[in-house]
C-alpha positions as CSV (number, residue, x, y, z in Angstrom):
1,M,13.0,-16.1,6.9
2,A,10.2,-13.6,7.4
3,P,9.9,-10.0,6.3
4,R,10.2,-7.2,7.8
5,V,7.6,-5.7,6.6
6,V,4.3,-7.1,4.9
7,F,2.3,-3.8,2.7
8,L,-1.4,-4.3,0.9
9,G,-2.4,-1.4,-1.5
10,D,-5.9,-0.2,-1.8
11,D,-5.2,-0.3,-5.8
12,F,-2.1,-0.9,-7.4
13,T,-0.5,2.9,-8.5
14,G,0.0,3.4,-5.2
15,A,1.4,0.3,-3.8
16,S,4.0,0.7,-7.1
17,D,4.8,3.6,-5.5
18,T,4.9,2.3,-1.3
19,L,7.5,-0.6,-4.0
20,A,9.3,2.1,-5.0
21,T,9.8,4.1,-1.3
22,F,11.3,1.5,0.0
23,T,13.6,-0.3,-3.5
24,R,14.8,3.1,-3.1
25,A,15.8,2.7,0.6
26,G,17.7,-0.1,-0.1
27,W,15.1,-2.5,0.7
28,S,14.5,-6.4,-1.5
29,T,11.2,-5.7,-2.6
30,R,8.7,-7.4,-4.4
31,L,4.9,-6.4,-5.3
32,F,2.9,-9.5,-6.1
33,L,-0.5,-9.5,-8.1
34,D,-2.9,-11.3,-4.9
35,L,-1.5,-13.1,-2.3
36,P,2.2,-15.1,-2.3
37,E,3.5,-18.1,-1.1
38,R,5.0,-18.0,1.6
39,Q,8.5,-19.7,-0.1
40,Q,7.7,-16.8,-2.8
41,V,9.0,-14.2,-0.7
42,N,12.2,-16.0,1.2
43,G,14.7,-13.1,0.9
44,L,12.6,-10.5,0.9
45,D,12.7,-7.4,2.9
46,A,9.2,-5.5,2.1
47,V,6.6,-8.2,0.1
48,G,3.7,-6.2,-1.3
49,I,0.8,-7.1,-2.8
50,A,-1.8,-5.3,-4.8
51,S,-5.7,-5.3,-5.0
52,N,-8.1,-3.4,-6.1
53,L,-9.7,-2.4,-2.4
54,R,-9.9,1.2,-3.3
55,G,-13.5,0.8,-6.1
56,L,-14.9,-1.8,-4.0
57,S,-18.4,-1.8,-1.8
58,R,-18.1,-2.1,1.7
59,E,-19.1,-5.5,1.7
60,D,-17.1,-6.5,-0.8
61,V,-13.6,-5.2,0.7
62,A,-14.4,-7.4,4.3
63,V,-15.1,-10.6,2.1
64,E,-11.4,-9.5,0.0
65,I,-9.8,-8.6,3.8
66,A,-11.6,-11.9,5.2
67,R,-9.2,-13.8,2.3
68,L,-6.3,-12.1,2.2
69,A,-5.7,-11.1,5.7
70,P,-5.2,-15.4,7.4
71,G,-2.4,-15.5,4.2
72,I,-0.3,-11.9,5.3
73,K,-0.3,-12.9,8.8
74,V,1.1,-16.8,7.5
75,L,3.8,-14.4,5.7
76,G,5.3,-13.1,9.5
77,A,5.8,-10.4,9.2
78,D,5.1,-7.8,12.6
79,L,4.9,-4.9,10.4
80,I,1.9,-4.6,8.5
81,H,1.1,-1.5,6.2
82,Y,-2.1,-0.9,5.2
83,K,-1.8,1.5,2.0
84,V,-4.0,4.3,1.3
85,C,-4.4,7.4,-0.8
86,S,-2.3,10.3,1.0
87,T,-5.7,12.0,0.8
88,F,-7.7,9.0,2.6
89,D,-10.5,9.7,0.1
90,S,-12.9,6.7,0.8
91,S,-16.2,6.7,2.5
92,P,-18.0,4.8,4.9
93,Q,-20.5,3.5,0.8
94,I,-17.1,3.0,-1.7
95,G,-13.2,2.0,-0.5
96,S,-13.9,1.9,3.2
97,I,-10.0,2.1,4.7
98,G,-12.5,1.6,8.2
99,E,-14.2,-1.3,6.7
100,A,-10.5,-2.7,5.8
101,L,-8.5,-1.9,9.6
102,R,-11.6,-3.5,11.1
103,G,-10.9,-6.7,9.4
104,L,-7.0,-6.6,9.2
105,E,-7.3,-6.2,13.3
106,T,-9.7,-8.9,13.9
107,V,-6.9,-12.0,12.4
108,L,-3.6,-9.7,13.2
109,N,-5.5,-9.1,17.2
110,P,-2.1,-6.0,16.3
111,A,-0.6,-4.2,18.9
112,V,-1.5,-1.0,17.6
113,T,-3.5,0.4,14.9
114,A,-1.6,3.0,14.4
115,I,-2.7,6.1,11.3
116,I,0.2,7.5,9.4
117,G,-2.4,10.9,8.1
118,G,0.6,12.8,6.1
119,Q,2.5,13.0,2.9
120,P,4.8,15.6,3.3
121,G,7.5,15.1,0.1
122,L,4.0,14.9,-1.8
123,G,2.5,18.2,0.1
124,R,0.3,16.7,2.3
125,Y,-0.1,17.7,6.0
126,C,-2.1,16.1,9.4
127,A,-2.7,18.8,11.9
128,F,-5.0,18.5,14.5
129,G,-6.3,15.4,13.3
130,N,-7.0,17.1,9.4
131,L,-6.0,16.3,6.5
132,F,-4.2,19.2,4.2
133,A,-3.2,18.9,0.6
134,R,-1.4,20.7,-1.9
135,A,-3.0,21.5,-5.9
136,S,-2.3,21.4,-8.3
137,D,-2.4,25.7,-8.1
138,G,0.6,25.7,-5.4
139,K,-1.6,26.6,-2.5
140,T,-2.2,23.6,0.1
141,H,-6.4,23.4,0.8
142,R,-7.4,21.8,4.2
143,I,-8.6,18.7,2.5
144,D,-12.6,19.2,2.0
145,R,-11.9,22.8,0.9
146,H,-9.4,21.4,-1.7
147,P,-10.0,22.0,-6.1
148,V,-10.3,18.3,-6.8
149,M,-10.6,16.0,-4.0
150,R,-13.7,17.7,-2.9
151,A,-15.1,16.9,-6.1
152,H,-14.0,13.3,-6.7
153,P,-15.8,11.6,-8.3
154,V,-16.6,8.7,-6.4
155,T,-15.5,9.8,-3.0
156,P,-15.2,12.7,-2.6
157,M,-13.7,14.6,0.5
158,V,-16.7,16.2,3.1
159,E,-14.7,16.5,6.1
160,A,-11.2,17.2,6.8
161,D,-11.3,15.3,10.3
162,L,-9.8,12.2,10.4
163,I,-11.5,10.6,13.5
164,R,-14.5,11.9,12.4
165,L,-14.3,10.1,8.7
166,L,-13.2,7.2,10.1
167,D,-15.6,7.1,12.9
168,A,-17.9,7.8,9.5
169,Q,-16.2,3.5,8.3
170,G,-16.8,2.2,11.8
171,V,-13.1,2.7,13.7
172,D,-14.3,4.1,16.9
173,A,-12.3,5.0,20.3
174,L,-9.5,6.5,17.5
175,F,-7.4,8.7,19.8
176,L,-5.0,11.5,18.3
177,L,-1.4,13.0,19.0
178,S,-1.2,15.5,18.0
179,Q,2.5,17.2,16.8
180,P,2.6,19.4,19.5
181,E,2.6,16.3,21.5
182,L,5.0,14.1,19.7
183,Q,7.5,17.2,19.7
184,T,7.5,17.6,23.8
185,M,7.4,13.8,24.0
186,S,10.7,11.7,24.5
187,P,11.3,8.5,22.0
188,A,10.6,6.4,24.9
189,Q,6.7,8.3,26.2
190,L,6.1,7.8,23.0
191,V,6.6,3.9,22.5
192,K,4.5,3.5,25.2
193,R,1.8,5.1,24.2
194,L,1.6,4.1,21.0
195,H,-1.1,1.4,21.8
196,G,-4.4,0.4,20.3
197,R,-6.3,2.5,18.0
198,V,-4.1,6.3,17.5
199,L,-3.8,8.5,14.5
200,L,-0.3,10.7,14.2
201,D,0.0,14.5,12.6
202,V,2.9,14.7,9.9
203,M,3.6,18.4,9.5
204,A,7.0,16.7,8.4
205,Q,10.3,14.8,7.5
206,S,11.5,15.0,11.2
207,D,7.6,13.5,12.5
208,L,8.1,10.4,10.6
209,L,10.8,9.7,11.8
210,R,10.5,9.9,15.1
211,I,7.1,7.4,14.1
212,G,9.0,5.5,13.0
213,K,11.7,5.3,15.1
214,A,8.6,4.7,18.1
215,L,6.9,2.0,16.0
216,Q,9.9,0.5,15.1
217,Q,10.3,-1.3,19.2
218,V,6.8,-1.7,19.9
219,A,6.6,-5.0,20.8
220,G,4.2,-7.4,18.6
221,I,2.3,-7.2,15.7
222,R,1.9,-3.2,14.8
223,L,-0.3,-2.5,11.4
224,L,0.0,0.8,10.0
225,I,-2.4,3.0,8.0
226,G,-0.9,5.6,5.4
227,A,-0.1,6.2,2.4
228,S,4.3,5.3,1.6
229,S,5.2,8.0,4.5
230,V,5.0,4.8,6.1
231,A,7.7,3.7,3.8
232,E,9.5,6.5,4.4
233,A,8.9,6.9,7.9
234,L,10.2,2.6,8.0
235,T,13.6,3.0,6.6
236,G,14.3,6.2,7.6
237,A,13.1,8.1,4.2
238,S,16.6,6.8,3.2
239,T,17.0,7.2,-0.6
240,K,19.9,4.6,-1.0
241,R,19.4,2.9,-4.0
242,P,21.3,-0.5,-4.4
243,A,22.5,-1.5,-8.0
244,D,20.4,-2.4,-10.9
245,A,20.5,-5.7,-12.1
246,L,20.9,-5.1,-15.5
247,E,17.4,-5.3,-17.1
248,P,16.0,-7.0,-19.5
249,P,14.8,-5.5,-23.0
250,A,11.3,-4.5,-23.8
251,T,9.5,-7.6,-24.9
252,S,8.6,-4.0,-27.9
253,S,8.9,-1.1,-28.2
254,G,5.2,0.0,-28.7
255,I,3.5,2.3,-26.6
256,L,0.0,2.8,-25.0
257,V,-1.3,5.1,-22.9
258,F,-4.7,4.7,-21.2
259,A,-5.9,7.9,-18.7
260,G,-9.0,6.0,-16.8
261,S,-9.0,8.9,-14.9
262,R,-11.1,12.0,-15.2
263,S,-8.9,14.3,-12.5
264,S,-8.2,18.2,-13.6
265,V,-4.5,16.9,-13.6
266,T,-4.9,13.7,-15.8
267,A,-6.5,15.9,-18.0
268,K,-4.0,18.5,-18.2
269,Q,-1.6,15.5,-19.1
270,V,-3.2,14.4,-21.8
271,D,-3.3,17.9,-23.4
272,A,0.0,18.7,-23.0
273,A,1.2,14.8,-24.4
274,E,3.1,14.8,-27.5
275,G,3.7,12.5,-29.6
276,F,1.0,10.3,-29.4
277,E,-2.0,9.5,-31.4
278,R,-4.9,10.7,-28.5
279,L,-8.4,9.4,-29.1
280,C,-10.3,9.9,-26.8
281,I,-13.2,7.1,-25.6
282,T,-16.6,7.9,-25.5
283,P,-19.4,6.8,-23.6
284,Q,-21.3,4.9,-26.7
285,E,-17.3,3.7,-27.8
286,L,-16.8,2.5,-24.6
287,A,-19.5,0.7,-24.0
288,S,-19.5,-0.8,-28.4
289,P,-15.5,-1.2,-28.4
290,E,-14.9,-2.5,-31.8
291,Q,-14.5,0.6,-33.2
292,I,-11.5,2.4,-31.0
293,I,-10.1,-1.3,-30.6
294,N,-9.3,-1.7,-34.5
295,C,-8.4,1.8,-34.6
296,T,-5.9,1.8,-31.6
297,I,-4.8,-1.7,-33.4
298,D,-4.1,-0.1,-36.4
299,R,-1.9,2.8,-34.7
300,L,0.0,0.6,-32.4
301,N,0.8,-1.5,-35.8
302,Q,2.3,1.5,-37.9
303,A,4.7,2.1,-34.4
304,R,2.4,4.6,-33.9
305,P,2.4,6.0,-29.5
306,V,-1.6,6.0,-28.4
307,L,-3.4,7.5,-26.0
308,L,-6.4,6.4,-24.9
309,H,-9.0,8.4,-22.5
310,L,-12.0,9.0,-21.4
311,D,-13.2,12.1,-21.1
312,P,-13.5,14.2,-18.7
313,H,-16.7,15.7,-18.8
314,A,-19.0,12.8,-20.5
315,E,-21.1,11.0,-18.2
316,Y,-20.5,7.1,-18.7
317,A,-23.5,6.2,-16.1
318,L,-21.6,3.4,-14.5
319,D,-20.2,3.0,-10.8
320,A,-16.3,3.2,-10.7
321,A,-15.8,-0.6,-10.6
322,A,-17.7,-1.4,-14.0
323,L,-15.7,1.3,-15.8
324,A,-13.0,0.0,-14.2
325,A,-13.7,-3.2,-15.9
326,Q,-14.9,-2.3,-19.1
327,S,-11.3,0.3,-19.6
328,A,-9.4,-3.4,-18.7
329,H,-11.4,-5.6,-20.7
330,L,-11.0,-3.0,-23.9
331,V,-7.2,-2.5,-23.1
332,A,-6.9,-6.3,-22.9
333,R,-8.4,-6.9,-26.2
334,V,-6.1,-4.3,-27.5
335,L,-2.6,-6.0,-26.5
336,E,-3.9,-9.7,-27.1
337,Q,-3.6,-8.3,-31.2
338,V,-0.5,-6.3,-30.9
339,P,2.7,-6.6,-28.8
340,V,2.7,-3.9,-26.1
341,G,6.5,-3.2,-24.8
342,W,5.5,0.1,-23.2
343,L,2.2,0.7,-21.0
344,G,1.5,3.6,-19.2
345,L,-1.7,3.8,-17.2
346,A,-3.5,6.6,-15.5
347,G,-5.7,6.0,-12.2
348,G,-5.6,4.4,-9.4
349,D,-8.9,1.5,-10.1
350,T,-8.0,1.8,-13.9
351,S,-5.2,0.8,-13.2
352,S,-5.5,-2.0,-10.4
353,S,-8.8,-3.4,-13.1
354,I,-6.1,-3.4,-15.8
355,C,-3.3,-5.5,-14.3
356,Q,-5.5,-8.1,-12.7
357,Q,-7.2,-8.4,-16.6
358,L,-4.0,-8.8,-18.1
359,G,-2.5,-11.7,-15.2
360,F,0.8,-9.8,-14.2
361,R,2.4,-12.0,-11.9
362,D,4.9,-9.6,-9.9
363,L,6.5,-5.9,-10.6
364,R,9.2,-4.6,-9.7
365,Y,10.0,-1.5,-9.5
366,L,12.6,0.6,-11.7
367,D,12.3,4.0,-11.8
368,T,10.5,6.9,-10.4
369,M,8.6,8.9,-13.6
370,D,7.5,11.9,-10.9
371,A,6.4,12.2,-7.3
372,G,4.8,9.2,-6.7
373,V,4.7,7.7,-9.9
374,S,6.9,4.7,-11.1
375,L,7.9,3.0,-13.7
376,C,8.0,-1.2,-13.1
377,L,9.1,-4.4,-14.7
378,A,6.1,-7.1,-14.9
379,A,6.4,-10.7,-14.9
380,H,4.7,-12.5,-16.6
381,A,4.2,-16.1,-17.4
382,D,3.7,-14.9,-21.1
383,P,7.1,-14.4,-22.8
384,T,5.1,-12.6,-25.4
385,I,4.2,-10.1,-22.5
386,D,7.0,-10.5,-19.4
387,G,9.0,-7.8,-19.2
388,M,6.4,-5.0,-20.0
389,R,7.6,-2.0,-18.9
390,I,4.0,-0.5,-16.9
391,M,4.2,3.9,-15.4
392,L,0.9,3.4,-13.2
393,K,-0.2,7.4,-11.9
394,G,-2.7,8.2,-8.8
395,G,-5.3,10.8,-10.8
396,Q,-4.0,13.4,-8.8
397,M,0.2,12.6,-9.9
398,G,2.5,14.0,-11.4
399,Q,3.6,16.9,-14.2
400,S,1.4,18.1,-17.4
401,D,4.6,16.6,-19.3
402,L,4.0,13.0,-17.7
403,F,3.2,11.5,-20.8
404,S,5.9,12.8,-23.1
405,R,8.4,12.1,-20.6
406,F,6.9,8.4,-20.7
407,A,7.0,8.3,-24.2
408,S,10.7,9.7,-24.4
409,R,11.6,6.9,-21.9
410,A,10.2,4.6,-23.8
411,G,12.7,5.1,-26.8
412,L,15.4,5.2,-25.3
413,G,13.9,2.0,-24.4
414,R,13.8,0.8,-28.2
């Protein structure tokens, strides 16, 4: 039987959040780290594929989508979700949502390409096509005036109008269904309007429910672009969690957190982390990591939780992909020599590179550590890594005590 939904995450942290949303709604779900075979998805309601598309150049996005899209089509789902960050941070050069959208359309030939422009549960709103996001100060800002996103180190958001943002990425003929229009339409009228390329405002959970019901009634393949709000729309924002299966014990009591994000939110979490040996990685140490690797291994062998983090104020003289790749190499070197049962990863690009470097087969959702932050169980062919608990968080996600709570959770796991 074909799955009901296939979702492709443009990074690992976002993909794990969508995994969590479907699982909490009672759907049988699995997140794969590459294209699964058709027989691997039998009996699953929602099948996820995690990628590092968000950090790739436009040319590399095109190549990767051309590789993935035919395999996604073979899985047989009529609902295809391209999961992007709720802040839509992307550009024509890096992590181009438009390039991915057009590549998926070419292979899937959808009846509608619907862009869901908000996630109220995370403080993300789309009004008249413009994106707004709540910041850590509790205030909601237009995305191009957001204190963090307007200064994103890789893809600063200088345009709040999603039609203009995506048009610059090659997505033309995109029309808007604003919230006032949505509220006056009957369900049948909304279904009729869902064709071609359409951007839908979202200001409240009720908007998601209305959109989700209409999308279920559209005939043919539906390509859905947006954050985990797409999963909320398709599941009716349900939180019906199935009974947990017995979890295997963690492979080790070792605790390692790697914070590759240099956002102010992650910096506060690093500063507030209690019980960790905090090791800041300088640009020189990242380039020649032997000393920091040995220091990390030494601390872990002493059963001391370690928090490795990049310096948010340092200049590493690397693009996002190279920075993530060197970070992944460093973490892999550590885990080759010392067992770790609990791994926390902060940063979309970083998480994607590290999970790929470590070669996990798939992830299963265990619990929610914070809004948009999931704890997952990793499957691996190597029994020393199989069963590792992984916390995945985007740079902007989580409260300041998140890392401390992760360490407490890991302590309970011992």
